[in-house]
C-alpha positions as CSV (number, residue, x, y, z in Angstrom):
1,M,33.0,5.8,-1.1
2,S,33.7,2.8,1.3
3,G,31.2,0.3,2.3
4,A,31.0,1.9,5.8
5,I,27.8,1.2,7.7
6,T,26.8,2.0,11.3
7,P,25.3,-0.6,13.6
8,A,22.0,0.5,15.0
9,N,23.2,0.8,18.6
10,E,26.2,2.9,17.5
11,R,24.8,5.1,14.8
12,L,24.2,8.1,17.0
13,S,27.8,8.3,18.1
14,R,29.9,7.0,15.2
15,P,30.2,8.7,11.8
16,L,28.7,6.6,9.0
17,D,31.9,6.4,7.0
18,S,34.2,5.6,10.0
19,I,34.0,1.8,9.8
20,D,35.8,0.1,6.9
21,I,34.2,-3.3,6.3
22,P,35.6,-5.5,3.5
23,H,32.7,-6.3,1.1
24,K,31.8,-7.2,-2.4
25,K,30.8,-4.6,-5.0
26,I,27.4,-5.4,-6.4
27,S,27.3,-5.3,-10.2
28,K,24.2,-7.4,-11.0
29,I,20.9,-7.5,-9.1
30,C,18.0,-9.8,-9.7
31,C,14.6,-9.0,-8.3
32,I,12.1,-11.8,-8.0
33,G,8.6,-10.2,-8.4
34,A,7.5,-7.5,-10.8
35,G,4.7,-6.1,-8.6
36,Y,4.1,-2.8,-6.8
37,V,7.3,-3.1,-4.7
38,G,9.8,-4.9,-6.9
39,G,9.0,-2.9,-10.1
40,P,9.3,0.7,-8.9
41,T,12.1,-0.1,-6.3
42,C,14.4,-1.8,-8.8
43,A,13.6,0.7,-11.6
44,V,14.8,3.5,-9.3
45,I,17.9,1.5,-8.3
46,A,18.8,1.1,-12.0
47,Y,18.0,4.8,-12.7
48,R,20.3,6.0,-9.9
49,S,23.0,3.2,-10.3
50,P,24.1,3.2,-13.9
51,D,27.0,0.8,-13.1
52,V,24.6,-1.8,-11.8
53,T,22.6,-4.1,-14.1
54,V,19.1,-4.8,-12.7
55,T,16.9,-7.6,-13.9
56,I,13.3,-7.9,-12.7
57,V,11.9,-11.4,-13.2
58,D,8.4,-12.8,-12.9
59,L,6.6,-16.0,-14.0
60,N,3.7,-13.9,-15.3
61,Q,4.4,-13.4,-19.0
62,A,1.6,-10.8,-19.4
63,R,3.0,-8.7,-16.6
64,I,6.5,-8.8,-18.0
65,D,5.2,-7.9,-21.4
66,A,3.4,-4.9,-19.9
67,W,6.7,-3.8,-18.2
68,N,8.4,-4.0,-21.6
69,S,5.6,-2.0,-23.3
70,D,4.4,1.6,-23.3
71,N,1.5,0.6,-21.0
72,L,3.1,-0.3,-17.7
73,P,1.1,-2.6,-15.4
74,I,1.3,-0.2,-12.5
75,Y,0.2,3.5,-12.5
76,E,2.5,5.6,-10.3
77,P,3.4,9.2,-11.0
78,G,7.0,9.4,-12.4
79,L,7.3,5.7,-12.9
80,E,7.0,5.7,-16.6
81,E,9.7,8.3,-17.0
82,V,12.1,6.4,-14.8
83,V,11.5,3.1,-16.6
84,K,11.8,4.5,-20.1
85,A,15.1,6.2,-19.2
86,V,16.9,3.0,-18.3
87,R,14.9,0.1,-19.8
88,G,17.1,-1.8,-22.2
89,K,20.2,-0.1,-20.8
90,N,20.7,-1.4,-17.3
91,L,17.1,-2.3,-16.4
92,F,15.6,-5.5,-17.9
93,F,12.3,-7.4,-17.4
94,T,12.2,-11.1,-18.2
95,T,10.6,-14.5,-17.3
96,D,14.0,-16.1,-17.5
97,V,14.2,-16.5,-13.7
98,D,17.0,-19.1,-13.6
99,T,19.6,-17.2,-15.7
100,S,18.9,-14.0,-13.8
101,I,19.4,-15.6,-10.4
102,R,22.6,-17.4,-11.5
103,E,24.2,-14.2,-12.9
104,A,23.2,-11.9,-9.9
105,D,25.4,-10.9,-7.0
106,L,22.3,-9.9,-5.0
107,V,18.7,-11.2,-5.2
108,F,15.7,-9.3,-3.9
109,V,12.8,-11.4,-2.9
110,S,9.8,-9.2,-3.6
111,V,6.9,-11.5,-3.9
112,N,3.3,-11.3,-2.5
113,T,2.7,-12.2,1.2
114,P,-1.1,-12.1,1.5
115,T,-3.0,-12.9,4.6
116,K,-3.8,-16.6,4.9
117,K,-7.4,-17.5,3.9
118,S,-7.4,-21.0,5.4
119,G,-5.5,-23.2,7.9
120,V,-3.6,-22.2,11.0
121,G,-3.7,-18.4,11.4
122,A,-6.3,-17.9,8.7
123,G,-7.4,-14.2,8.5
124,Y,-4.3,-13.0,10.4
125,A,-1.1,-14.7,9.6
126,A,0.9,-14.0,6.4
127,D,1.0,-16.7,3.7
128,L,4.7,-17.2,3.1
129,G,4.2,-19.7,0.3
130,W,5.7,-17.4,-2.4
131,V,8.6,-16.5,-0.2
132,E,9.4,-20.1,0.4
133,S,9.1,-21.0,-3.3
134,A,11.4,-18.1,-4.3
135,T,13.9,-19.1,-1.7
136,R,14.0,-22.7,-2.7
137,H,14.4,-21.6,-6.4
138,I,17.4,-19.4,-5.4
139,A,19.0,-22.4,-3.7
140,K,18.3,-24.7,-6.6
141,V,19.7,-22.7,-9.5
142,S,22.5,-20.7,-7.8
143,T,26.0,-21.7,-8.7
144,S,27.9,-19.0,-6.8
145,D,27.6,-17.0,-3.5
146,K,24.5,-14.8,-3.2
147,I,23.2,-12.0,-1.0
148,V,19.5,-12.8,-0.6
149,V,17.4,-9.8,0.5
150,E,13.9,-9.8,2.0
151,K,12.1,-7.0,0.3
152,S,8.6,-8.4,0.8
153,T,6.9,-7.6,4.1
154,V,7.4,-10.6,6.2
155,P,6.7,-11.7,9.8
156,C,9.5,-11.3,12.3
157,R,12.1,-14.1,12.1
158,T,11.2,-15.2,8.6
159,A,14.9,-15.0,7.8
160,V,15.4,-18.1,10.0
161,S,13.2,-20.2,7.7
162,M,14.9,-18.8,4.6
163,R,18.3,-19.6,6.1
164,K,17.3,-23.2,6.7
165,I,15.9,-23.6,3.2
166,L,19.1,-22.1,1.6
167,D,21.5,-24.1,3.7
168,S,19.6,-27.4,3.1
169,N,19.1,-27.0,-0.7
170,G,22.1,-25.0,-1.9
171,K,24.9,-26.5,-3.9
172,P,28.2,-27.3,-2.2
173,G,30.4,-24.3,-2.1
174,C,27.6,-21.8,-2.5
175,K,27.3,-19.4,0.5
176,F,24.2,-17.3,1.1
177,D,23.9,-14.2,3.3
178,I,20.4,-12.9,4.2
179,L,19.5,-9.3,4.6
180,S,16.2,-7.5,5.5
181,N,15.5,-4.4,3.5
182,P,11.9,-3.5,4.0
183,E,10.2,-0.9,1.8
184,F,8.4,2.1,3.1
185,L,6.6,3.3,0.0
186,A,3.3,5.1,-0.1
187,E,1.4,4.4,-3.3
188,G,0.9,7.6,-5.3
189,T,4.3,8.9,-4.1
190,A,6.4,5.8,-4.5
191,I,8.9,7.3,-6.9
192,K,9.4,10.4,-4.8
193,D,9.7,8.2,-1.7
194,L,12.4,6.1,-3.5
195,L,14.3,9.0,-4.8
196,A,14.4,10.8,-1.5
197,P,13.7,8.2,1.3
198,D,13.3,9.2,4.9
199,R,15.5,6.2,5.7
200,V,16.7,2.9,4.3
201,L,16.8,0.0,6.7
202,I,19.3,-2.9,6.2
203,G,19.0,-5.7,8.7
204,S,21.8,-8.3,9.0
205,L,23.2,-10.8,11.3
206,D,25.9,-9.4,13.6
207,T,28.7,-11.4,12.1
208,P,31.5,-10.4,9.8
209,A,29.7,-12.0,6.8
210,G,26.4,-10.3,7.8
211,R,28.0,-6.9,8.1
212,S,29.9,-7.4,4.8
213,A,26.7,-8.2,3.0
214,A,25.0,-5.2,4.5
215,A,27.9,-3.0,3.4
216,S,27.5,-4.2,-0.2
217,L,23.8,-3.3,-0.3
218,A,24.5,0.0,1.5
219,D,26.9,0.9,-1.3
220,V,24.1,0.5,-3.9
221,Y,21.8,2.9,-2.0
222,A,24.7,5.3,-1.5
223,N,24.6,6.1,-5.2
224,W,21.8,8.6,-4.3
225,V,20.8,8.2,-0.7
226,P,22.8,10.2,1.9
227,R,24.8,7.8,4.1
228,E,23.2,9.1,7.3
229,R,19.8,7.8,6.1
230,V,21.1,4.3,5.6
231,I,20.4,2.7,8.9
232,T,21.7,-0.8,9.8
233,M,20.4,-3.0,12.5
234,N,19.8,-6.7,13.3
235,L,17.6,-8.8,11.1
236,W,14.8,-9.1,13.5
237,S,14.6,-5.4,14.3
238,S,14.4,-4.6,10.6
239,E,11.7,-7.2,9.9
240,L,9.6,-5.9,12.8
241,S,10.2,-2.2,12.0
242,K,8.1,-2.5,8.8
243,L,5.1,-4.0,10.6
244,A,5.5,-1.5,13.4
245,A,5.6,1.5,11.1
246,N,2.4,0.5,9.2
247,A,0.6,-0.4,12.5
248,L,1.4,3.0,14.0
249,L,0.3,4.9,10.9
250,A,-2.9,2.9,10.6
251,Q,-3.5,3.5,14.4
252,R,-3.4,7.3,13.7
253,I,-5.9,7.0,11.0
254,S,-8.2,4.8,13.1
255,S,-7.8,7.3,16.0
256,I,-8.8,10.3,13.9
257,N,-11.7,8.3,12.4
258,A,-12.9,7.5,15.9
259,L,-12.8,11.2,16.7
260,S,-14.7,11.9,13.5
261,A,-17.8,10.1,14.9
262,I,-17.7,12.4,17.9
263,C,-17.3,15.4,15.7
264,E,-20.4,14.4,13.7
265,A,-22.4,14.0,16.9
266,T,-21.3,17.3,18.5
267,G,-20.9,19.7,15.6
268,A,-17.2,19.9,15.8
269,D,-15.2,19.8,12.5
270,V,-12.8,16.9,12.3
271,D,-10.5,18.8,9.9
272,E,-10.2,21.7,12.4
273,V,-9.6,19.2,15.2
274,S,-6.9,17.5,13.1
275,Y,-5.3,20.8,12.4
276,A,-5.3,21.8,16.0
277,V,-3.8,18.6,17.4
278,G,-1.4,18.4,14.5
279,L,0.3,21.6,15.5
280,D,1.5,19.9,18.6
281,S,5.1,19.0,17.7
282,R,4.8,15.8,19.7
283,I,2.0,14.7,17.4
284,G,2.5,16.3,14.0
285,P,0.0,16.7,11.1
286,K,0.6,13.5,9.1
287,F,-1.9,10.7,8.9
288,L,-4.6,12.7,10.7
289,K,-6.9,13.0,7.7
290,A,-10.3,11.4,8.5
291,S,-11.8,9.3,5.8
292,V,-14.2,6.5,5.1
293,G,-11.4,4.1,6.0
294,F,-7.8,3.2,5.0
295,G,-7.0,0.6,2.4
296,G,-4.1,-0.7,0.3
297,S,-2.0,-3.7,0.4
298,C,-0.1,-3.1,3.7
299,F,-2.0,-1.6,6.6
300,Q,-4.6,-4.2,7.3
301,K,-2.5,-7.1,6.3
302,D,0.4,-6.0,8.5
303,I,-1.7,-5.2,11.5
304,L,-3.4,-8.6,11.3
305,N,0.1,-10.1,11.0
306,L,1.0,-8.2,14.2
307,V,-2.1,-9.5,15.9
308,Y,-1.2,-13.1,15.0
309,L,2.4,-12.6,16.1
310,S,1.2,-11.2,19.5
311,E,-1.1,-14.2,20.0
312,S,1.7,-16.6,19.0
313,L,3.8,-15.0,21.7
314,H,1.0,-15.4,24.2
315,L,0.2,-11.7,24.5
316,P,-3.6,-11.6,24.2
317,D,-3.9,-8.0,25.4
318,V,-1.4,-6.8,22.8
319,A,-3.2,-8.7,20.1
320,E,-6.6,-7.3,21.1
321,Y,-5.2,-3.8,21.1
322,W,-4.0,-4.0,17.5
323,R,-7.1,-5.9,16.4
324,Q,-9.2,-3.0,17.5
325,V,-7.3,-0.7,15.0
326,V,-8.6,-2.9,12.2
327,E,-12.1,-3.1,13.7
328,M,-12.3,0.7,13.9
329,N,-11.5,0.9,10.2
330,E,-14.3,-1.5,9.4
331,S,-16.6,0.3,11.8
332,Q,-16.0,3.6,9.9
333,K,-17.2,2.0,6.7
334,R,-20.4,0.6,8.3
335,R,-21.1,3.9,10.0
336,F,-20.6,5.8,6.7
337,T,-23.0,3.4,5.0
338,Q,-25.6,3.9,7.7
339,R,-25.3,7.6,7.2
340,V,-26.1,7.2,3.5
341,I,-29.1,5.0,4.2
342,S,-30.6,7.3,6.9
343,S,-30.0,10.4,4.8
344,L,-31.8,8.9,1.9
345,F,-35.0,8.4,3.9
346,N,-33.9,5.0,5.3
347,T,-34.0,3.1,2.0
348,L,-31.7,2.6,-0.9
349,T,-33.9,0.2,-2.8
350,G,-33.9,1.1,-6.5
351,K,-31.9,4.3,-6.0
352,R,-29.0,5.2,-8.2
353,L,-25.8,6.0,-6.3
354,A,-22.9,7.6,-8.3
355,V,-19.8,6.2,-6.7
356,L,-16.7,8.3,-7.6
357,G,-13.4,6.4,-7.1
358,F,-12.5,2.8,-6.7
359,A,-8.8,2.9,-6.1
360,F,-7.9,2.8,-2.4
361,K,-6.3,6.3,-2.7
362,K,-5.5,8.8,-5.4
363,D,-2.6,8.6,-7.9
364,T,-2.6,4.8,-8.0
365,G,-4.6,2.1,-9.8
366,D,-4.3,-0.2,-6.8
367,T,-7.6,-1.4,-5.4
368,R,-6.4,-3.8,-2.6
369,E,-8.6,-3.4,0.5
370,S,-10.2,-0.3,-1.1
371,A,-13.1,1.1,1.0
372,A,-15.1,1.3,-2.2
373,I,-15.3,-2.5,-2.5
374,T,-16.8,-2.8,1.0
375,L,-19.2,0.2,0.5
376,I,-20.5,-1.2,-2.8
377,K,-21.1,-4.5,-1.2
378,Y,-23.2,-2.8,1.5
379,F,-25.0,-0.7,-1.1
380,R,-25.9,-3.8,-3.1
381,Q,-27.2,-5.5,-0.1
382,E,-29.6,-2.5,0.3
383,Q,-30.7,-3.1,-3.4
384,A,-29.2,0.1,-4.7
385,K,-28.1,0.6,-8.3
386,I,-24.4,1.8,-8.5
387,A,-23.0,3.9,-11.2
388,L,-19.2,3.7,-10.8
389,Y,-16.4,5.9,-12.2
390,D,-12.6,5.8,-11.5
391,P,-10.1,7.5,-13.8
392,K,-7.4,4.9,-13.5
393,V,-8.7,1.5,-12.4
394,E,-9.2,-0.9,-15.3
395,A,-12.7,-2.4,-15.7
396,S,-11.4,-5.9,-15.5
397,Q,-9.9,-5.2,-12.0
398,I,-13.2,-3.7,-10.8
399,W,-15.2,-6.7,-11.9
400,Y,-12.7,-9.0,-10.3
401,D,-12.8,-7.2,-7.0
402,L,-16.6,-7.0,-6.9
403,A,-17.0,-10.7,-7.8
404,E,-14.1,-12.1,-5.8
405,P,-15.0,-15.3,-4.0
406,G,-15.9,-14.4,-0.5
407,V,-17.1,-10.9,-1.5
408,V,-20.0,-12.0,-3.7
409,D,-21.0,-15.4,-5.1
410,D,-22.9,-14.2,-8.3
411,A,-20.9,-12.2,-10.8
412,T,-24.0,-11.8,-13.0
413,A,-25.9,-10.3,-10.2
414,V,-23.1,-7.7,-9.7
415,K,-23.4,-6.5,-13.3
416,K,-27.1,-6.1,-12.9
417,Q,-26.6,-3.6,-10.1
418,V,-23.3,-2.0,-11.0
419,T,-22.7,0.1,-14.1
420,L,-19.2,1.3,-15.1
421,C,-19.2,4.9,-16.4
422,E,-16.8,6.9,-18.5
423,S,-17.0,10.1,-16.5
424,A,-18.4,11.6,-13.2
425,Y,-21.1,13.3,-15.3
426,E,-22.3,10.1,-16.7
427,A,-22.4,8.4,-13.3
428,A,-24.4,11.3,-11.8
429,K,-27.1,11.3,-14.4
430,G,-30.3,10.3,-12.7
431,A,-28.5,9.6,-9.4
432,D,-29.9,10.3,-6.0
433,A,-26.5,10.7,-4.4
434,I,-22.8,11.1,-5.2
435,I,-20.5,9.1,-3.0
436,I,-16.8,10.2,-2.9
437,C,-14.7,7.1,-2.2
438,T,-11.3,8.2,-3.6
439,E,-9.7,11.6,-3.2
440,W,-8.8,12.0,-6.9
441,D,-8.1,15.7,-7.7
442,E,-10.5,15.7,-10.5
443,F,-13.4,15.0,-8.1
444,K,-12.7,18.3,-6.2
445,D,-15.2,21.1,-6.7
446,T,-12.3,23.2,-8.1
447,H,-12.0,20.7,-11.0
448,L,-15.5,19.2,-11.4
449,D,-18.6,21.2,-12.4
450,Y,-20.9,20.3,-9.5
451,Q,-23.6,22.6,-10.8
452,K,-23.7,20.5,-13.9
453,L,-23.8,17.3,-11.8
454,Y,-26.7,18.8,-9.7
455,D,-28.7,19.6,-12.8
456,V,-28.8,16.0,-14.0
457,M,-29.5,14.4,-10.6
458,N,-32.7,13.5,-8.8
459,K,-33.8,15.9,-6.1
460,P,-33.1,16.3,-3.3
461,A,-29.5,15.7,-4.5
462,F,-27.1,14.3,-1.9
463,V,-23.3,14.3,-1.8
464,F,-21.5,12.1,0.7
465,D,-17.8,13.2,1.0
466,G,-15.9,10.2,2.3
467,R,-12.5,11.9,1.8
468,L,-13.1,15.5,2.9
469,I,-12.1,17.1,-0.4
470,L,-15.2,19.2,-1.1
471,N,-16.2,22.7,0.0
472,Q,-19.4,22.0,1.9
473,K,-20.7,25.6,1.9
474,K,-20.1,25.9,-1.9
475,L,-22.1,22.8,-2.7
476,E,-24.9,23.6,-0.3
477,K,-25.4,26.9,-2.1
478,I,-25.8,25.0,-5.3
479,G,-28.6,23.0,-3.6
480,F,-26.9,19.8,-2.6
481,K,-27.5,18.1,0.7
482,V,-23.9,17.5,1.8
483,E,-22.8,14.9,4.3
484,C,-19.1,14.9,5.2
485,I,-17.0,12.6,7.4
486,G,-16.5,14.2,10.8
487,R,-18.9,17.1,10.2
488,S,-22.5,17.9,11.0
489,R,-24.8,19.3,8.3
490,L,-24.2,23.1,8.4
491,E,-27.9,24.0,8.9
492,E,-28.3,21.5,11.7
493,T,-25.3,22.6,13.8
494,F,-27.3,24.8,16.1
495,E,-30.5,22.8,16.3
């Protein structure tokens, strides 16, 4: 198949294979960064592109060792099968960054871009230190032309900075083309998303060299992605599309969470409201599930990035609009905490709370921006004792998150109030309440014996469903006092 691509402003009228653009065939790919994006993405590229050698590099030896072991550093359904199918064949993990870059035709930059903690833009702007470091290293060690691809989520026009660094530090005769190829993965379904993506965006400069580079990358994806789903556009549109997508998705969650507060006050059921409005074809049902709050590595970070970008462009009203989406998310956590306190007779002092779930969502071990971290902080401030269980998150990660600088200053104090448990039953023993923080399937009442949990708890026994995964009527028949996001207590509805 040719390297045909369709510019964004023509893609609705021109068949995808109608433009023949001379381009280089990619045979070797290097991915800088073996994290949540680089690892799964490039594993699937190797899996679906047997003629392409893919090398994932990272300076963290322990992480690379884990990728080369039977215990991968990331939990993602289907990932282990993909990695084991191609590892050692055309997929490799190494700390030999220099060799991998030199030998590659195309280099993905897939490094962390956290929110800045200090300096100009602290709390909002993305810290591009790792992106700059990776770009400088590409320029330093390259001895031939490279296509450099932004895979990390970056602010709009980051490619300008990367271009300056590459042009200023590259060896004579080395030519670099920059592309934007943002990821749109949902943790827990990342492999499925990669194998059958809604779309693949490739942003390039509107020049012969830019279009040629885009065609080369498009050919790689064409090994398994239908051509009509490979969308090309200018660099800046591609960079901004990632931030825009996450902002709009988070906006929907914050909107339904705001409505959940009204539901609790009026007796409406937020699940029924979500279902009703989701039937409108203009709205649709996705991302209308109320919860204790969204988490993960992208939503909050990207919205804050958008806030900072808006302020930088002197658009204060736009900045405030997006800032409120994040504030609504934080408000939902505070409101949920207050509901726990008021239900437990306005005090949590000395009470045992069984917190089920620490990952920010099910089917992942990722805890970044997890609602559980914030809730446990609030519960600790109220002098509660927390019994915590999560089926996938490692104990070391939990202690790190709970004792992270800025979250809590005394790690010893955390361990006096928080106990890690091996099961939900152990966590519930002697507890005054169960708090559902992650929607793991094993926490549903179809999987977990809630009668058994009820029998070992203090009475009255409370359940606070922060993810709307439980059958409220069923649990109340057992004897539980059930509090759900976006619902009133059943017996109080007509009072």
